[in-house]
VOPAGU-2260 file (C-alpha; in pm, 1 decimal, decimal comma):
REM VOPAGU-2260
SITE   aa  ch    i         X         Y         Z
SITE  MET   A    0  -19908,7    -705,2   -8952,3
SITE  PRO   A    1  -19715,3    -408,9   -9093,8
SITE  VAL   A    2  -19878,0     -75,8   -9171,8
SITE  LYS   A    3  -19912,7     -19,2   -9544,9
SITE  SER   A    4  -19912,8     302,5   -9745,4
SITE  PRO   A    5  -20056,3     392,3  -10087,8
SITE  VAL   A    6  -19852,9     261,0  -10377,1
SITE  HIS   A    7  -19911,8     416,8  -10717,8
SITE  SER   A    8  -19793,7     130,5  -10938,1
SITE  GLN   A    9  -19931,9    -119,8  -11184,6
SITE  GLN   A   10  -20047,4    -347,3  -10902,9
SITE  HIS   A   11  -20325,5    -271,8  -10657,4
SITE  PRO   A   12  -20212,3     -43,8  -10374,0
SITE  ASP   A   13  -20161,8    -223,0  -10043,7
SITE  SER   A   14  -20482,6    -204,6   -9841,9
SITE  PHE   A   15  -20712,3    -409,7   -9624,5
SITE  TYR   A   16  -20924,6    -472,6   -9933,4
SITE  VAL   A   17  -20635,3    -619,5  -10131,3
SITE  ALA   A   18  -20530,6    -834,9   -9836,2
SITE  THR   A   19  -20882,1    -985,1   -9827,0
SITE  ALA   A   20  -20956,3    -996,7  -10202,1
SITE  LYS   A   21  -21125,8   -1317,9  -10318,2
SITE  GLN   A   22  -21112,2   -1317,9  -10699,2
SITE  CYS   A   23  -20801,7   -1121,0  -10794,7
SITE  VAL   A   24  -20766,8   -1277,4  -11141,8
SITE  GLU   A   25  -20502,8   -1134,9  -11373,6
SITE  HIS   A   26  -20628,1   -1050,1  -11722,8
SITE  PRO   A   27  -20405,3   -1033,5  -12033,5
SITE  LYS   A   28  -20262,6    -726,1  -12202,5
SITE  LEU   A   29  -20413,5    -626,6  -12533,5
SITE  ASP   A   30  -20170,2    -744,1  -12798,1
SITE  GLY   A   31  -20275,9    -680,4  -13157,8
SITE  GLU   A   32  -20593,5    -553,9  -13321,8
SITE  LEU   A   33  -20946,9    -623,7  -13201,7
SITE  THR   A   34  -21290,6    -529,1  -13334,8
SITE  VAL   A   35  -21596,2    -517,7  -13106,0
SITE  ASP   A   36  -21928,0    -338,4  -13087,3
SITE  VAL   A   37  -21826,7    -140,8  -12777,1
SITE  CYS   A   38  -21487,8     -51,3  -12631,0
SITE  ILE   A   39  -21480,7      67,9  -12270,6
SITE  VAL   A   40  -21187,4     261,1  -12121,9
SITE  GLY   A   41  -21160,1     196,2  -11748,4
SITE  GLY   A   42  -21191,8    -124,0  -11548,4
SITE  GLY   A   43  -21367,0      10,7  -11239,7
SITE  PHE   A   44  -21732,6       5,6  -11139,9
SITE  THR   A   45  -21832,8     224,3  -11436,0
SITE  GLY   A   46  -21653,9      21,8  -11701,1
SITE  ILE   A   47  -21722,9    -326,6  -11568,2
SITE  ASN   A   48  -22091,5    -261,5  -11508,4
SITE  THR   A   49  -22137,9     -91,8  -11844,7
SITE  ALA   A   50  -21982,1    -403,5  -11996,2
SITE  ILE   A   51  -22228,5    -624,6  -11807,2
SITE  GLU   A   52  -22528,1    -413,5  -11908,3
SITE  LEU   A   53  -22427,1    -407,3  -12276,2
SITE  SER   A   54  -22328,9    -772,9  -12303,0
SITE  GLN   A   55  -22665,5    -865,1  -12154,6
SITE  ARG   A   56  -22817,6    -666,9  -12441,4
SITE  GLY   A   57  -22623,8    -864,8  -12703,0
SITE  PHE   A   58  -22323,8    -638,6  -12769,5
SITE  SER   A   59  -21966,0    -760,1  -12800,7
SITE  VAL   A   60  -21756,2    -565,0  -12549,9
SITE  ALA   A   61  -21388,6    -510,0  -12466,6
SITE  VAL   A   62  -21267,9    -332,5  -12151,6
SITE  LEU   A   63  -20927,1    -163,1  -12142,8
SITE  GLU   A   64  -20777,4    -109,3  -11797,5
SITE  ALA   A   65  -20447,2      74,2  -11759,5
SITE  LYS   A   66  -20349,6    -120,6  -11447,9
SITE  ARG   A   67  -20569,7    -378,0  -11269,8
SITE  VAL   A   68  -20947,3    -417,5  -11248,8
SITE  GLY   A   69  -21061,6    -203,4  -10956,7
SITE  TRP   A   70  -20720,1     -36,7  -10921,7
SITE  GLY   A   71  -20867,0     313,2  -10886,9
SITE  ALA   A   72  -21142,0     446,6  -10662,6
SITE  SER   A   73  -21360,5     139,8  -10719,2
SITE  GLY   A   74  -21120,5     -90,2  -10534,7
SITE  ARG   A   75  -21006,3     134,3  -10252,3
SITE  ASN   A   76  -21300,8     353,7  -10151,7
SITE  GLY   A   77  -21484,2     374,9   -9820,3
SITE  GLY   A   78  -21712,3      86,1   -9909,3
SITE  GLU   A   79  -22035,6     268,9   -9824,8
SITE  LEU   A   80  -22344,3     206,3  -10037,2
SITE  ILE   A   81  -22556,0     516,5   -9983,6
SITE  ARG   A   82  -22880,8     625,2  -10147,6
SITE  GLY   A   83  -22877,5     929,1  -10372,4
SITE  ILE   A   84  -22699,8    1063,9  -10679,2
SITE  GLY   A   85  -22529,8    1400,1  -10683,6
SITE  HIS   A   86  -22572,8    1697,6  -10457,6
SITE  ASP   A   87  -22911,4    1873,3  -10456,6
SITE  ALA   A   88  -23065,9    1797,1  -10794,6
SITE  THR   A   89  -23313,5    2082,9  -10743,2
SITE  GLN   A   90  -23037,8    2330,6  -10839,9
SITE  PHE   A   91  -23080,3    2208,8  -11199,9
SITE  SER   A   92  -23459,9    2243,5  -11218,5
SITE  ASN   A   93  -23431,6    2534,1  -11463,1
SITE  VAL   A   94  -23250,2    2299,9  -11705,3
SITE  ILE   A   95  -23416,1    1961,6  -11651,4
SITE  GLY   A   96  -23747,1    2069,4  -11499,8
SITE  ASP   A   97  -23917,3    1934,3  -11191,3
SITE  GLU   A   98  -23970,1    1599,2  -11364,6
SITE  GLY   A   99  -23598,7    1571,7  -11434,9
SITE  VAL   A  100  -23519,1    1650,6  -11072,4
SITE  LYS   A  101  -23761,2    1384,3  -10955,5
SITE  ALA   A  102  -23614,5    1134,6  -11204,4
SITE  ILE   A  103  -23264,4    1185,4  -11061,2
SITE  GLN   A  104  -23395,7    1152,0  -10706,8
SITE  GLN   A  105  -23569,2     824,8  -10790,7
SITE  MET   A  106  -23259,9     697,7  -10973,2
SITE  GLY   A  107  -23068,5     763,5  -10652,3
SITE  PHE   A  108  -23282,9     495,0  -10490,6
SITE  GLU   A  109  -23272,6     262,4  -10790,5
SITE  ALA   A  110  -22893,6     278,2  -10801,9
SITE  VAL   A  111  -22865,7     104,3  -10464,3
SITE  ASP   A  112  -23119,5    -156,1  -10575,3
SITE  ILE   A  113  -22908,9    -234,7  -10884,3
SITE  VAL   A  114  -22605,7    -309,3  -10666,6
SITE  ILE   A  115  -22800,8    -523,0  -10420,6
SITE  GLU   A  116  -22975,4    -714,8  -10698,8
SITE  ARG   A  117  -22643,8    -785,9  -10873,7
SITE  ILE   A  118  -22486,1    -909,1  -10551,0
SITE  LYS   A  119  -22778,0   -1135,3  -10466,0
SITE  GLN   A  120  -22839,2   -1269,5  -10817,3
SITE  HIS   A  121  -22476,5   -1366,0  -10870,3
SITE  LYS   A  122  -22393,8   -1448,3  -10507,0
SITE  ILE   A  123  -22099,3   -1204,8  -10496,3
SITE  ASP   A  124  -21914,0   -1249,8  -10168,5
SITE  CYS   A  125  -21851,0    -885,7  -10073,4
SITE  ASP   A  126  -21972,1    -857,9   -9711,5
SITE  LEU   A  127  -22289,7    -660,8   -9788,9
SITE  GLN   A  128  -22444,0    -528,3   -9467,3
SITE  MET   A  129  -22748,0    -300,6   -9464,2
SITE  GLY   A  130  -22787,1      -5,3   -9229,8
SITE  TYR   A  131  -22641,7     346,1   -9252,6
SITE  CYS   A  132  -22653,2     672,4   -9054,6
SITE  ASP   A  133  -22599,7    1034,6   -9150,1
SITE  LEU   A  134  -22451,8    1198,4   -8840,5
SITE  ALA   A  135  -22511,0    1554,9   -8725,4
SITE  VAL   A  136  -22208,6    1730,6   -8576,5
SITE  LYS   A  137  -22372,4    2073,5   -8539,1
SITE  PRO   A  138  -22727,1    2161,5   -8429,3
SITE  ARG   A  139  -22792,2    2304,2   -8778,6
SITE  HIS   A  140  -22715,0    1959,6   -8920,9
SITE  MET   A  141  -23017,4    1830,2   -8731,1
SITE  THR   A  142  -23234,2    2082,8   -8913,5
SITE  ASP   A  143  -23096,4    1947,8   -9239,4
SITE  LEU   A  144  -23163,9    1588,4   -9132,5
SITE  HIS   A  145  -23524,5    1669,5   -9045,0
SITE  GLN   A  146  -23567,2    1816,3   -9393,3
SITE  GLU   A  147  -23399,7    1513,2   -9552,7
SITE  TYR   A  148  -23628,6    1281,6   -9358,3
SITE  GLN   A  149  -23937,5    1466,1   -9481,2
SITE  ASP   A  150  -23805,2    1478,3   -9836,8
SITE  LEU   A  151  -23754,0    1100,7   -9835,8
SITE  LEU   A  152  -24109,5    1047,8   -9714,7
SITE  ASP   A  153  -24244,4    1285,1   -9980,9
SITE  LEU   A  154  -24051,5    1095,6  -10251,7
SITE  GLY   A  155  -24204,2     766,5  -10143,1
SITE  TYR   A  156  -23881,0     612,8  -10015,9
SITE  THR   A  157  -23979,0     260,3   -9915,5
SITE  LYS   A  158  -23691,5     165,5   -9685,0
SITE  ASP   A  159  -23705,6     206,7   -9307,2
SITE  ILE   A  160  -23578,2     547,9   -9192,8
SITE  LYS   A  161  -23570,5     700,4   -8846,8
SITE  LEU   A  162  -23450,0    1022,6   -8683,8
SITE  LEU   A  163  -23252,6     993,6   -8360,9
SITE  ASP   A  164  -23175,1    1279,2   -8123,5
SITE  LYS   A  165  -22864,4    1288,4   -7906,9
SITE  SER   A  166  -23028,9    1092,9   -7626,3
SITE  GLN   A  167  -23110,3     806,9   -7866,0
SITE  LEU   A  168  -22774,7     781,2   -8041,5
SITE  GLY   A  169  -22657,0     498,9   -7816,6
SITE  GLU   A  170  -22885,3     268,3   -8016,0
SITE  VAL   A  171  -22648,4     291,8   -8313,6
SITE  ILE   A  172  -22314,0     442,6   -8207,6
SITE  GLY   A  173  -22104,1     460,9   -7892,8
SITE  SER   A  174  -21983,0     818,1   -7933,9
SITE  ASP   A  175  -22063,2    1150,3   -7768,2
SITE  PHE   A  176  -21930,3    1347,9   -8064,5
SITE  TYR   A  177  -22262,4    1378,3   -8249,0
SITE  GLN   A  178  -22590,7    1564,0   -8206,1
SITE  GLY   A  179  -22820,0    1313,2   -8376,0
SITE  ALA   A  180  -22863,3    1091,3   -8678,8
SITE  LEU   A  181  -23083,9     984,4   -8965,7
SITE  VAL   A  182  -23094,9     604,1   -8983,6
SITE  ASP   A  183  -23149,8     450,5   -9328,7
SITE  MET   A  184  -23189,1      74,2   -9354,3
SITE  GLY   A  185  -23188,3      97,4   -9735,2
SITE  SER   A  186  -22819,3     192,4   -9743,7
SITE  GLY   A  187  -22522,7       7,7   -9600,3
SITE  HIS   A  188  -22163,7    -103,6   -9650,4
SITE  LEU   A  189  -21961,3    -366,0   -9836,6
SITE  HIS   A  190  -21614,4    -472,7   -9954,6
SITE  PRO   A  191  -21577,2    -265,0  -10274,1
SITE  LEU   A  192  -21282,2    -449,7  -10426,8
SITE  ASN   A  193  -21454,0    -786,0  -10388,2
SITE  LEU   A  194  -21764,8    -633,1  -10544,6
SITE  VAL   A  195  -21586,9    -507,9  -10858,1
SITE  LEU   A  196  -21381,8    -828,3  -10889,1
SITE  GLY   A  197  -21700,7   -1032,8  -10860,4
SITE  GLU   A  198  -21862,9    -815,5  -11125,1
SITE  ALA   A  199  -21560,8    -863,2  -11352,3
SITE  ALA   A  200  -21615,4   -1239,0  -11322,3
SITE  ILE   A  201  -21978,3   -1187,9  -11428,4
SITE  ALA   A  202  -21863,9    -982,5  -11728,2
SITE  ILE   A  203  -21618,2   -1253,5  -11836,3
SITE  SER   A  204  -21891,7   -1517,2  -11807,6
SITE  LEU   A  205  -22103,2   -1304,7  -12044,8
SITE  GLY   A  206  -21826,5   -1295,3  -12305,3
SITE  VAL   A  207  -21672,0    -958,2  -12222,1
SITE  GLN   A  208  -21299,9    -934,8  -12301,3
SITE  ILE   A  209  -21104,8    -758,2  -12023,6
SITE  PHE   A  210  -20750,5    -638,2  -12084,4
SITE  GLU   A  211  -20528,0    -515,5  -11801,5
SITE  TYR   A  212  -20197,2    -324,4  -11829,3
SITE  SER   A  213  -20349,2    -177,3  -12147,8
SITE  PRO   A  214  -20379,0     200,1  -12109,0
SITE  ALA   A  215  -20566,7     394,6  -12373,3
SITE  GLU   A  216  -20303,0     626,2  -12518,6
SITE  GLN   A  217  -20501,8     775,0  -12806,3
SITE  ILE   A  218  -20862,5     793,4  -12919,3
SITE  ILE   A  219  -20933,9     833,5  -13290,3
SITE  LYS   A  220  -21285,8     965,5  -13342,5
SITE  GLY   A  221  -21504,5     882,3  -13637,6
SITE  GLU   A  222  -21788,7     662,1  -13752,6
SITE  LYS   A  223  -21589,4     372,0  -13612,2
SITE  PRO   A  224  -21383,1     500,6  -13317,3
SITE  GLN   A  225  -21043,0     348,9  -13250,0
SITE  VAL   A  226  -20852,6     322,9  -12922,7
SITE  ILE   A  227  -20476,6     285,7  -12937,5
SITE  THR   A  228  -20284,9     110,0  -12656,3
SITE  PRO   A  229  -19908,3      49,6  -12629,0
SITE  ASN   A  230  -19939,6    -291,1  -12797,9
SITE  GLY   A  231  -20274,1    -287,7  -12973,0
SITE  ARG   A  232  -20577,8    -122,2  -13121,8
SITE  VAL   A  233  -20952,1    -164,8  -13065,2
SITE  ASN   A  234  -21198,1     -78,3  -13341,6
SITE  CYS   A  235  -21555,9     -24,8  -13228,0
SITE  SER   A  236  -21893,6     124,0  -13311,6
SITE  TYR   A  237  -21933,2     283,6  -12967,7
SITE  LEU   A  238  -21677,7     397,4  -12712,8
SITE  VAL   A  239  -21738,0     451,4  -12340,3
SITE  ILE   A  240  -21489,2     643,8  -12124,9
SITE  GLY   A  241  -21506,1     565,3  -11754,4
SITE  ALA   A  242  -21167,4     666,3  -11613,8
SITE  ASN   A  243  -21305,7     918,1  -11359,0
SITE  GLY   A  244  -21041,7    1076,8  -11132,6
SITE  TYR   A  245  -20759,6     908,4  -11321,7
SITE  ILE   A  246  -20842,5    1033,6  -11671,6
SITE  GLY   A  247  -20594,2    1323,3  -11676,4
SITE  ASN   A  248  -20588,7    1579,6  -11955,7
SITE  LYS   A  249  -20392,7    1393,8  -12221,1
SITE  LEU   A  250  -20645,9    1130,7  -12331,8
SITE  ASN   A  251  -20938,7    1372,5  -12359,5
SITE  PRO   A  252  -20891,3    1733,4  -12245,5
SITE  TYR   A  253  -21267,0    1800,3  -12255,9
SITE  LEU   A  254  -21334,4    1537,1  -11987,7
SITE  GLY   A  255  -21008,6    1588,3  -11800,4
SITE  GLY   A  256  -21084,9    1956,4  -11752,5
SITE  LYS   A  257  -21420,9    1889,9  -11591,0
SITE  VAL   A  258  -21311,9    1651,3  -11315,5
SITE  LEU   A  259  -21079,3    1718,8  -11025,4
SITE  PRO   A  260  -20889,0    1422,1  -10878,9
SITE  THR   A  261  -20936,3    1446,2  -10501,9
SITE  GLY   A  262  -20755,3    1234,4  -10244,7
SITE  THR   A  263  -20933,4    1052,9   -9965,8
SITE  TYR   A  264  -20779,7     813,6   -9714,1
SITE  LEU   A  265  -20858,3     521,8   -9486,6
SITE  LEU   A  266  -20727,9     330,3   -9187,6
SITE  ALA   A  267  -20804,6     -26,7   -9085,5
SITE  THR   A  268  -20745,3    -112,6   -8721,6
SITE  GLU   A  269  -20641,3    -445,7   -8585,1
SITE  PRO   A  270  -20938,1    -681,3   -8531,1
SITE  LEU   A  271  -21145,0    -562,3   -8236,3
SITE  THR   A  272  -21308,6    -780,6   -7975,6
SITE  GLU   A  273  -21680,3    -849,2   -7995,6
SITE  GLN   A  274  -21721,7    -635,1   -7684,0
SITE  GLN   A  275  -21541,1    -342,4   -7845,2
SITE  CYS   A  276  -21753,7    -369,5   -8159,4
SITE  ALA   A  277  -22074,7    -379,1   -7957,7
SITE  ALA   A  278  -21962,4     -73,4   -7763,4
SITE  ILE   A  279  -21883,7     144,7   -8066,0
SITE  ILE   A  280  -22118,8      21,5   -8342,0
SITE  PRO   A  281  -22381,0    -207,9   -8186,2
SITE  GLN   A  282  -22586,9    -261,9   -8504,9
SITE  ASN   A  283  -22296,8    -294,3   -8754,2
SITE  MET   A  284  -22404,7      10,6   -8955,4
SITE  ALA   A  285  -22204,8     244,1   -9177,5
SITE  PHE   A  286  -22168,8     613,0   -9091,0
SITE  ALA   A  287  -22075,0     946,9   -9242,6
SITE  ASP   A  288  -22101,4    1288,3   -9083,5
SITE  MET   A  289  -22237,9    1599,5   -9251,0
SITE  ARG   A  290  -21930,2    1820,6   -9261,7
SITE  VAL   A  291  -21753,0    1911,0   -9585,8
SITE  ALA   A  292  -21433,7    1739,9   -9464,1
SITE  LEU   A  293  -21631,9    1446,3   -9333,8
SITE  ASP   A  294  -21539,8    1128,2   -9146,3
SITE  TYR   A  295  -21688,8     797,2   -9261,1
SITE  PHE   A  296  -21652,7     456,9   -9100,2
SITE  HIS   A  297  -21789,0     108,0   -9040,0
SITE  LEU   A  298  -21679,1    -235,2   -8921,7
SITE  SER   A  299  -21531,6    -493,9   -9154,5
SITE  ALA   A  300  -21646,1    -854,3   -9163,1
SITE  ASP   A  301  -21347,6    -950,2   -8946,3
SITE  ARG   A  302  -21428,7    -679,9   -8687,1
SITE  ARG   A  303  -21183,1    -408,2   -8785,1
SITE  LEU   A  304  -21286,1     -45,5   -8774,2
SITE  LEU   A  305  -21243,7     102,4   -9123,3
SITE  PHE   A  306  -21217,0     477,9   -9070,2
SITE  GLY   A  307  -21184,4     726,4   -9354,8
SITE  GLY   A  308  -21170,0    1095,7   -9417,0
SITE  LEU   A  309  -20958,5    1389,4   -9529,5
SITE  CYS   A  310  -20996,8    1547,5   -9869,9
SITE  THR   A  311  -20683,8    1669,2  -10047,0
SITE  TYR   A  312  -20683,3    1859,1  -10374,4
SITE  SER   A  313  -20308,4    1891,5  -10426,0
SITE  GLY   A  314  -20260,2    1548,1  -10581,7
SITE  LYS   A  315  -20017,4    1463,4  -10299,6
SITE  ASP   A  316  -20081,6    1202,0  -10032,4
SITE  PRO   A  317  -20020,6    1284,8   -9665,4
SITE  LYS   A  318  -19673,8    1176,0   -9556,6
SITE  ASN   A  319  -19831,9     962,0   -9287,1
SITE  ILE   A  320  -20197,8     871,9   -9327,4
SITE  GLU   A  321  -20222,1     724,6   -8979,4
SITE  ALA   A  322  -20086,9    1043,1   -8821,0
SITE  ALA   A  323  -20338,7    1248,8   -9018,5
SITE  LEU   A  324  -20644,6    1032,7   -8946,6
SITE  ARG   A  325  -20583,2     887,0   -8600,0
SITE  PRO   A  326  -20679,6    1209,9   -8416,4
SITE  ASN   A  327  -21016,7    1205,9   -8597,0
SITE  LEU   A  328  -21072,7     839,6   -8511,2
SITE  GLU   A  329  -20988,9     894,6   -8144,2
SITE  LYS   A  330  -21208,8    1206,3   -8126,4
SITE  VAL   A  331  -21505,9     997,2   -8241,3
SITE  PHE   A  332  -21412,1     687,8   -8040,3
SITE  PRO   A  333  -21188,3     787,6   -7746,6
SITE  GLN   A  334  -21231,8     434,2   -7610,9
SITE  LEU   A  335  -21009,5     318,1   -7900,0
SITE  LYS   A  336  -20722,0     551,0   -7812,3
SITE  GLY   A  337  -20395,2     380,7   -7900,6
SITE  VAL   A  338  -20557,2     103,6   -8106,6
SITE  LYS   A  339  -20313,6     -61,8   -8345,7
SITE  ILE   A  340  -20349,5      31,9   -8713,0
SITE  ASP   A  341  -20282,9    -256,6   -8951,8
SITE  TYR   A  342  -20346,3     -79,3   -9285,0
SITE  GLN   A  343  -20348,2     272,8   -9422,3
SITE  TRP   A  344  -20420,2     366,1   -9781,7
SITE  GLY   A  345  -20578,7     621,9  -10007,4
SITE  GLY   A  346  -20663,9     712,1  -10362,5
SITE  MET   A  347  -20825,1     961,5  -10595,2
SITE  MET   A  348  -21194,4    1010,3  -10651,3
SITE  GLY   A  349  -21335,3    1246,0  -10914,4
SITE  ILE   A  350  -21526,7    1562,7  -10825,0
SITE  GLY   A  351  -21696,2    1809,8  -11057,9
SITE  ALA   A  352  -21769,4    2173,4  -10980,5
SITE  ASN   A  353  -22142,9    2116,4  -10921,3
SITE  ARG   A  354  -22117,4    1777,4  -10742,4
SITE  MET   A  355  -22346,1    1607,8  -10994,8
SITE  PRO   A  356  -22217,6    1302,9  -11188,2
SITE  GLN   A  357  -22118,7    1386,1  -11544,8
SITE  ILE   A  358  -22296,0    1145,3  -11780,1
SITE  GLY   A  359  -22323,4    1221,7  -12149,4
SITE  ARG   A  360  -22173,8    1206,7  -12499,6
SITE  LEU   A  361  -21872,7    1398,7  -12622,8
SITE  PRO   A  362  -21996,4    1714,5  -12800,8
SITE  ASP   A  363  -21797,5    1632,2  -13115,5
SITE  ALA   A  364  -21862,1    1255,6  -13121,9
SITE  ASP   A  365  -22211,5    1123,6  -13053,2
SITE  ASN   A  366  -22089,1     762,8  -13048,7
SITE  ILE   A  367  -21849,2     830,2  -12757,9
SITE  TYR   A  368  -22010,7     819,4  -12413,5
SITE  TYR   A  369  -21868,4     902,7  -12072,4
SITE  ALA   A  370  -21947,5     889,7  -11702,0
SITE  GLN   A  371  -21734,7    1040,5  -11424,9
SITE  ALA   A  372  -21720,6    1276,9  -11122,2
SITE  TYR   A  373  -21926,2    1083,5  -10868,0
SITE  ALA   A  374  -21802,7    1303,1  -10580,0
SITE  GLY   A  375  -21759,7    1022,3  -10329,5
SITE  HIS   A  376  -22086,0     837,0  -10396,1
SITE  GLY   A  377  -21959,5     619,1  -10678,1
SITE  VAL   A  378  -22047,0     274,9  -10546,0
SITE  ASN   A  379  -22410,9     321,4  -10637,9
SITE  ALA   A  380  -22392,4     605,9  -10893,9
SITE  THR   A  381  -22154,2     411,7  -11120,3
SITE  HIS   A  382  -22402,9     126,9  -11147,9
SITE  MET   A  383  -22679,7     367,8  -11243,2
SITE  ALA   A  384  -22455,8     541,7  -11497,0
SITE  ALA   A  385  -22371,8     205,5  -11653,9
SITE  ARG   A  386  -22738,8     123,6  -11697,9
SITE  LEU   A  387  -22816,1     466,8  -11845,2
SITE  ILE   A  388  -22533,6     440,5  -12099,9
SITE  ALA   A  389  -22645,6      92,3  -12202,9
SITE  GLN   A  390  -23002,1     217,1  -12241,1
SITE  ALA   A  391  -22886,3     515,0  -12447,4
SITE  ILE   A  392  -22684,1     295,7  -12683,6
SITE  THR   A  393  -22996,8      85,1  -12735,6
SITE  SER   A  394  -23203,2     398,5  -12818,3
SITE  GLN   A  395  -23369,2     431,0  -12475,7
SITE  ALA   A  396  -23211,8     762,9  -12386,4
SITE  GLU   A  397  -23485,8     941,2  -12189,6
SITE  ARG   A  398  -23320,1     906,1  -11849,3
SITE  PHE   A  399  -22968,4     939,0  -11991,4
SITE  ASP   A  400  -23072,1    1270,8  -12147,9
SITE  VAL   A  401  -23172,5    1410,2  -11808,4
SITE  PHE   A  402  -22807,2    1394,9  -11703,1
SITE  ALA   A  403  -22674,7    1489,3  -12046,9
SITE  LYS   A  404  -22866,6    1821,2  -12034,6
SITE  ILE   A  405  -22681,9    1934,5  -11721,4
SITE  LYS   A  406  -22387,1    2159,3  -11802,8
SITE  HIS   A  407  -22055,1    2108,1  -11625,0
SITE  MET   A  408  -21795,9    2376,8  -11579,0
SITE  THR   A  409  -21443,0    2326,5  -11704,8
SITE  PHE   A  410  -21204,2    2414,7  -11424,4
SITE  PRO   A  411  -21005,9    2718,0  -11543,3
SITE  GLY   A  412  -20631,0    2737,0  -11565,6
SITE  GLY   A  413  -20546,7    2376,4  -11647,7
SITE  PRO   A  414  -20424,8    2111,9  -11404,1
SITE  MET   A  415  -20168,6    2337,2  -11230,2
SITE  LEU   A  416  -20425,9    2599,7  -11125,3
SITE  ARG   A  417  -20728,8    2372,2  -11085,3
SITE  SER   A  418  -20634,5    2213,2  -10752,3
SITE  PRO   A  419  -20535,3    2534,2  -10567,0
SITE  MET   A  420  -20856,0    2705,2  -10678,4
SITE  LEU   A  421  -21076,8    2425,1  -10550,2
SITE  ALA   A  422  -20869,9    2391,8  -10234,0
SITE  ALA   A  423  -20936,1    2760,2  -10160,5
SITE  GLY   A  424  -21308,0    2709,7  -10221,4
SITE  MET   A  425  -21320,0    2403,8   -9997,5
SITE  LEU   A  426  -21134,0    2592,6   -9722,5
SITE  TYR   A  427  -21418,2    2844,7   -9723,7
SITE  HIS   A  428  -21675,2    2568,5   -9675,0
SITE  ARG   A  429  -21465,2    2407,1   -9401,0
SITE  MET   A  430  -21452,1    2740,3   -9218,2
SITE  LYS   A  431  -21832,3    2751,0   -9235,3
SITE  ASP   A  432  -21836,7    2405,2   -9072,1
SITE  LEU   A  433  -21668,4    2561,1   -8767,9
SITE  LEU   A  434  -21953,4    2807,1   -8713,3
């Protein structure tokens, strides 16, 4: 099977996920004028799940997707379903209080439950497998894992968790690269494209209208917002923007300036033997290490190693993803040296300056909602954001307001300066990882 590279086109980029997609239904373009209660811009996890949540509450909903459902980060991410929302909610205690911090921490657990419940209730075939490990590369990471373990206990986390030192790591991973791990049986991995495509099918069954190849070119604010596409117009009472790392600055500069599109990349090996799988990942868990430029990986349902990493802030893909990632893969699993790579791909996720998801209303339009900047934890955080937006539209905004109170910096200098500035900041943190 030939190696594939990212393709930035109307169709899904070539990837292992696309090759194994189960419900890749093509939806029509918007052609003409449409009036609904809620218009949603973006056909990824945020948009599709917001549509589900609102249609279940009796709203008429239309989703506008510029390319294909799941075309962005939702359909090409690492496929890891990990507890937690944002990075260190305690940093915002002066704004949201200790109760707000605790609410976000608890929502980080609930977010995973939403995904699992949706999969089980609707029998979505997306290879859900529970079991996940945070991996310590440095001795100081073990100190952090001990603190995380205690924090989870103090928060009443109900899933099985366990700390492993280096001598115990063979229980979960066949690698000498790590110092220890925190095992979490409440997190896991899945096939993200099949998840979002299955959720799109749920939305359609609930009466949601999904339009592909229908980019939002202009938003007209007002009591009844309007969204203009190349061939149509949607009139609505509420608008939700969920374009994340692909929003750009043109559609809404306020949101575009607060999120940095960041590249991340994956390889899929040829199918491994059962013996190879048992030797490298004996319990079929997902993994991520604790460095800033982290590696993340797990086995697919057909026994491939899916191995991801790199973070680029330039907006440019590596010339050869395999050449960039293979050394990392073989450092973790030297027993796979020379393994054939069948797929390579990448895409953009959205990151904000403070690593907390941005969920709120536009400051000049209280009937326009948004959610973005999940910083690599979007599989679960998107589902929580969707529920919060639906609750806010139905006048249950207490939890939504916790996120809405958090301020998010606009990256200075516009798109041309934004990436180099963050790249310089991330280089500093990567240098600290070497200490």
